[in-house]
C-alpha positions as CSV (number, residue, x, y, z in Angstrom):
1,M,-5.1,2.5,-3.3
2,C,-7.7,4.8,-3.0
3,H,-7.3,6.6,-6.2
4,Y,-7.6,3.2,-7.9
5,A,-11.1,2.9,-6.3
6,Y,-11.6,6.6,-7.1
7,R,-11.6,5.7,-11.1
8,G,-13.9,2.5,-10.0
9,G,-11.3,0.2,-9.5
10,D,-11.0,-2.7,-6.6
11,P,-8.1,-1.7,-4.3
12,I,-8.6,-5.2,-2.3
13,S,-8.1,-7.2,-5.5
14,L,-5.6,-4.8,-7.0
15,V,-3.4,-5.3,-3.7
16,R,-3.8,-9.0,-4.0
17,R,-2.6,-9.3,-7.5
18,H,0.4,-7.3,-7.1
19,Y,1.3,-7.1,-3.6
20,A,5.0,-7.8,-4.6
21,R,4.9,-4.7,-6.7
22,I,3.7,-2.4,-3.9
23,W,6.3,-0.8,-1.7
24,Y,3.8,1.3,0.3
25,L,0.5,2.0,0.6
26,H,-1.8,5.5,0.9
27,F,-4.6,4.7,3.3
28,K,-7.2,6.8,2.0
29,N,-11.0,6.3,1.3
30,I,-13.9,7.8,-0.9
31,D,-17.6,8.6,-0.5
32,R,-19.0,6.3,-3.1
33,E,-22.1,8.7,-3.3
34,V,-19.8,11.7,-4.4
35,Q,-17.7,9.6,-6.6
36,R,-20.7,9.2,-8.7
37,R,-21.3,12.5,-8.8
38,V,-17.9,13.5,-9.8
39,E,-18.3,10.8,-12.8
40,A,-21.5,12.0,-14.0
41,D,-20.5,15.6,-13.6
42,H,-16.8,15.1,-15.4
43,A,-15.2,16.9,-12.2
44,T,-11.6,17.3,-12.2
45,F,-9.5,16.0,-9.3
46,S,-9.5,19.1,-7.4
47,Q,-13.0,19.7,-7.6
48,A,-13.8,16.3,-6.7
49,V,-11.5,17.1,-3.2
50,A,-13.5,20.5,-3.1
51,M,-16.6,18.0,-3.0
52,E,-15.2,15.9,-0.2
53,M,-15.0,12.8,-2.1
54,F,-12.2,11.9,0.1
55,V,-13.3,10.5,3.6
56,E,-11.8,8.8,6.6
57,P,-10.8,5.5,6.2
58,A,-14.0,4.2,8.6
59,K,-16.4,6.2,6.4
60,G,-15.6,5.3,3.1
61,A,-16.1,2.6,0.2
62,V,-12.6,0.6,0.6
63,D,-13.1,-2.1,3.2
64,F,-10.1,-1.5,5.4
65,Q,-10.6,-4.9,7.4
66,A,-10.6,-6.7,4.4
67,L,-7.3,-4.8,3.0
68,R,-6.0,-6.0,6.4
69,D,-6.8,-9.2,5.9
70,V,-5.3,-9.1,2.4
71,L,-1.9,-7.7,3.8
72,D,-1.8,-10.4,6.3
73,E,-2.5,-13.2,3.6
74,V,0.3,-12.1,1.6
75,N,2.7,-10.9,4.1
76,Y,3.1,-7.7,3.3
77,Q,6.2,-5.7,4.4
78,G,6.0,-2.5,2.8
79,F,4.3,0.6,5.0
80,G,1.5,2.7,4.7
81,I,0.8,6.6,4.6
82,V,-2.4,7.8,6.1
83,E,-3.9,10.5,4.0
84,Q,-7.0,12.4,3.4
85,D,-7.2,15.2,0.4
86,M,-9.2,18.1,1.4
87,Y,-8.4,21.4,0.7
88,P,-9.1,24.2,1.5
89,A,-9.4,22.7,5.0
90,P,-10.5,24.9,8.0
91,F,-7.5,25.1,10.3
92,D,-9.7,22.9,13.1
93,K,-10.7,20.4,10.9
94,P,-7.6,17.9,10.1
95,L,-6.5,17.1,13.8
96,P,-9.8,15.4,15.2
97,I,-10.1,13.5,11.6
98,A,-6.4,12.2,12.4
99,K,-7.2,11.3,15.8
100,R,-10.0,9.4,14.9
101,T,-8.3,7.6,11.9
102,H,-5.4,6.7,14.4
103,E,-7.8,4.9,16.6
104,Y,-9.9,3.3,14.0
105,L,-6.7,1.6,12.1
106,R,-5.3,0.7,15.6
107,S,-9.0,-0.8,16.2
108,I,-8.6,-3.1,13.5
109,G,-5.1,-3.9,13.6
110,L,-3.4,-1.4,11.2
111,G,-1.7,1.0,13.4
């Protein structure tokens, strides 16, 4: 889903159109401004990750509340995997992000 947004697509519309073919989702998000720089610079995926293009679900371009609504609308029966591409990552960075992400997804009914 986020990779679709990474390349300029609308992941909410994608899920709405193709939910029957989606067995699982990667709950990720992107920083739209960084994504524009990645596009302009023709950066590789690895460079995009190093530029911190991937962000916490609550902080990016993908509207997770709209995603929740579409998943409810289509009675989605698959599962989601929470990810955030970040490398290299300092040892103490992932755990606080995981805690905030867990709380955010629970607060909107996705966790």
